[in-house]
C-alpha positions in Angstrom: 0.0 -0.1 0.1 1.5 3.4 -1.0 1.3 6.3 1.6 1.5 10.0 1.1 1.6 12.3 4.1 2.1 15.9 5.1 0.6 17.6 2.0 -1.8 20.7 1.8 -5.2 20.6 0.9 -4.6 22.1 -2.3 -1.7 19.7 -3.1 -4.2 16.9 -2.3 -6.8 18.5 -4.7 -4.5 18.9 -7.6 -3.3 15.3 -7.0 -6.6 13.8 -7.2 -7.5 15.9 -10.2 -4.6 14.7 -12.2 -4.5 11.1 -11.2 -6.5 8.4 -12.9 -7.3 5.6 -10.6 -9.3 2.4 -10.8 -12.9 2.9 -9.7 -12.4 0.2 -6.7 -9.5 2.5 -5.3 -10.3 3.7 -1.8 -8.6 6.6 -0.3 -8.2 7.7 3.3 -7.7 11.2 4.5 -6.7 12.0 8.1 -6.5 15.6 9.2 -4.2 17.0 11.6 -6.5 19.7 12.6 -9.9 18.4 13.8 -11.6 21.7 13.0 -10.8 21.3 9.3 -12.5 17.7 9.3 -15.5 19.0 11.0 -16.1 21.9 8.7 -15.6 19.7 5.6 -18.2 17.2 6.9 -20.5 20.1 7.4 -20.1 21.6 4.0 -20.5 18.0 2.4 -23.9 17.8 4.3 -25.0 21.2 3.1 -24.1 20.2 -0.4 -26.0 16.9 -0.2 -29.0 18.7 1.5 -29.0 21.3 -1.6 -28.8 18.4 -3.9 -31.8 16.7 -2.4 -33.9 19.9 -2.7 -32.8 20.8 -6.1 -35.8 20.5 -8.7 -38.3 19.6 -5.6 -39.9 22.9 -6.0 -38.8 24.1 -2.6 -38.1 27.7 -2.7 -37.3 27.5 1.0 -33.7 26.2 0.7 -32.2 28.4 3.3 -34.9 27.4 5.9 -34.3 23.7 5.2 -30.6 24.0 5.6 -30.9 25.8 8.8 -33.1 23.3 10.1 -30.6 20.5 9.2 -27.9 22.6 11.1 -29.8 22.7 14.1 -30.5 19.1 14.0 -26.8 18.6 13.8 -26.1 20.8 17.1 -28.5 18.6 19.1 
């Protein structure tokens, strides 16, 4: 197994964009700063929520996202 350590997020992004890997390839990303990982997860959840609501005729997207964030805090 190949290991790459101590790269910045922008370097990792560039690497992922320029490398073609088999579909069954798995990546494990570990963050040294827990806050960065938490923020990344929140952004991903917000994006997933927006994608679920896209095309549903729901004009209240901001309210739905805020409601989801409140549930995360509990």
